[in-house]
N, C-alpha and C positions, 0 to 999 in steps of 0.2 A: 332513486329504484334500490333497493335491499341487493346487495350485493349473491348470487348464489353459492356459497361456499362448498356445497358438496358436489356442483358442476366443477370448480376450482379444481376442487382437489381430488377427483376424477383424471384428470387433464395431469395433472401435476404427481401424485405416487406413481410408484413405479413399482419393481423390484431387480433386483441386479440381475435373474434368467432373462428376464425383457428385455435388456437393454445391447444393440447392436454396436454399441462406442467402440470405435478403432482404442489401442493402450497410445501410453505417451510414457518417452522414456528419457532417463537422461545420459547419456553415457561419457567419459573422463577418460582420460591416460596421458601420455608423456607423448612427444612428437612423435607423429609417424609409425603410431602402432595397430592402424586401422578403421579409426572414426568414422570419416568420408566410407570408407568400403562399407560395416554395419550400415550405416547409415542407410546406402541405396540396396539393402541386399533383399528392401522388400520388393522389389523389379524393377528396374532401370526403368521402362516406360511406365509405371504407375507413379513417380519418384517424384519430387521438383527438389532441386538442391540448393540453398540460399546459403554464396559463397561469397564472406568477406576477404579475404586473404588470398584468392587466384589457385585456392587448394587444390582442383579440382582439375585444373590445367592440363598436367600432363596424363588423365585419363581417360586417353583417347581408345585405348581397346575395348572399356567398358561404356565409356560414350555418355555418359547421364546427359537429363536436361536441370541445365544449371544457369538460376539468378545472381548475377554478382552486384553485391550488395558492397558500395563503396561510401556512400553516406550514410549516417542515420536515416535521413530522412527516406530511403531507398526501404524500408522495412514497411515502411506505409501502403507504395503502392503495392510490396508484394503480399501482403496480409492483402489488401481489398480482390487481389487478382485470386485469390487464394478462395476467400469468404464468397465475393459476388460474382468472378469472371466463369466463364464456361470454358472447363477440362476437364480431362479422366483422371486425374493424381487421386491417390488415397492416402499417399503419405507425404509428410514435407519433412525435409529433414534441415534445420537448421544450427548449422555446421559454423560451432566457433561462438559460444556466448563467450569467453573470454576477451575476443574482437567487440564482439558487439556491447560487452558493457566499456571497453575502450570508447570506444564510439559516442555511447550516449553519452560519456563523461566530456568529452573535445565538442558536443556540441552546445550542453550544457554552456562549457567555458565560451564557448563563444555569443551565446543569447547571451549573458552575461556582460559580455566587452562590449556587445553591438550599446547596451542599456546604459553603459556607464562609462564616464569620459573619465573618470577617474580608476579603471580599471587596471590591470599590468598584463598587457598581453602575453598568453601563455600561464602564466600562476595561477594554479589552482587553488581555490578556497574551500573551508572547510563543509559549508553549506552546497558545493558544487556535489559533493559526491553522494549527498541526499537527496536532490534534485536527481542526478543520475541513477540512482537505485530507484525511485519511484519508476522512472522511465524502463528501466527494466521491467519492472514489476509487472507493468502494464503491458508491456511488450508482450510477456512469457504466456499471461493470463489470456491474453485475445490471438495468439495462438495454441494454446489450447483449450480454446473455444469452440476453436475454426471444429465442422462436421470431418474429422478428415484421422487419421495416426500421424502424430507429433515425434521426430527423435530430437534434441537438443543434444547439442555436442560443446564439450569443452577440454582445455586441457587441465592439466594436474597441477597442484602445486601442494608440499609438503610442509607438514605447521607441524612445527617441534618446540621443545620446551615449555616455555610459558604461551603459544600461541595456542599451542593445543590444546591448553586444558580451558579454553572457549568449549568446547565440547564436553560436554559433563560425564557421558560414558567411556570417554579415551582415559585410558592408562595416561596415568600423573607423569609428568613428563618423557612423557613416549611421542615417537613419529605418529602422526598422520596422515593418510594420504587423503584430497579433498577436492572440489572441482577446484580450480583456480577461478576465484569472484568475489566480488563483497560478500560476507559474512550477511549481511542481508539477504542478498538477493541469493545467495547461496541456501541459505533456509525456505526463500519463498522455492523454489524451482523445486528443490528436495522433495517441499513439502506436496505438488500438484502433480508430480510422476508416478507411473503406479512400477519403476522400476529405477533403481539409482544403483549406476553399474560403473565396473572399474574394469577395463581395456585394460591388457596385457600378453607377454608373451613369454612361452619360457622352452626352454631346451630337452626335450626328450630322451629317455636312455640312447636312443637311437640314431640321437644326433638331428633332427628332424624339430621346427620351429613348433611349435602347440600355440595356436591364439584362445582364448579362454576372456573370458568376462565374469570376475567374480560380483555376486549378487548376496551372498548370505551376511547374515551380521557378524558385523565383525570389529575388534575394537581398533583397529590400525587404517581400516579403507573405510571411507564416507559413504553406503551402500546398502542397499534395503530393496524389499519390494512389495505387492500386496497380492496376494492370492490364498486362495483356500487350502492352497496342497503343500505337502513337506516340497520343500526347494534343497537343491544341493549348494555347495557353495558354490561354486561357479560351473558355467553352461562353457562346455567344450565348443570350438568352430562355433563361435554363436552366430545368428543371423537372426534377423528381427520374423521371417516366419516359423523359426525354432523356439527365442523367446518368447513369442504369442502361445505358444503349443504348451509352454513347461508351464509358464502363469499360469493358464487355462484348465488344464487336463493333468497337470505332474507330470508329463513327457513328453519331450523336446522332438522327439521320433514320429511321423506320421503311423495313424494305424496303419496295421497292414490289414490288407484285402483279401478274405478267404475263396 
């Protein structure tokens, strides 16, 4: 029986204005700059944090919902729960891609050591990095395809000198700040999210600390966004609701009711 391609097309073709999809974000920063706090700002009761570092242990006041992922295999259980389990979570905060990248490498090394008697325990081989990178890309894809909002976070890494030349649009020889991930994994993560933002803190003229999320085009930062609207270089006091409103309406503040 011949396929009805018109019927298939009618089911598959859509327009962006008809989409109800939650966005996906990648946020990176130096340590203790508020990545986890941003990751749960979509609502503590609506968000599940996947925590590989026990970084949420002292968040007793906010008291988020946390799934401690101490082994690479734990990610399968967490994903399957979010995909097939019964829950009311609308956001998942995959809080620590840098740590997960290390986990995937250790997992690959362990598998290879179990297969080969000639393998020296604890020694990384070049092919391990490639296999680990593919595991990371598969994990990113699976979480990206969940029917919910996703916030990936990562540590920050500074590329300088010859290292920064891997980015064609960077100033030659200048430092660039990027998510601390292997090059292939970083490029893939950047490609699947709607916003890549660098979280940082500045001191204002009155001495107060101001948290900001840089999202604008930059030769210094690995940042960017998808939006029909003109965007500022950075968002002050960033939260998930404010960032969603910004990319969808051009204004991070709620509309005033008359």
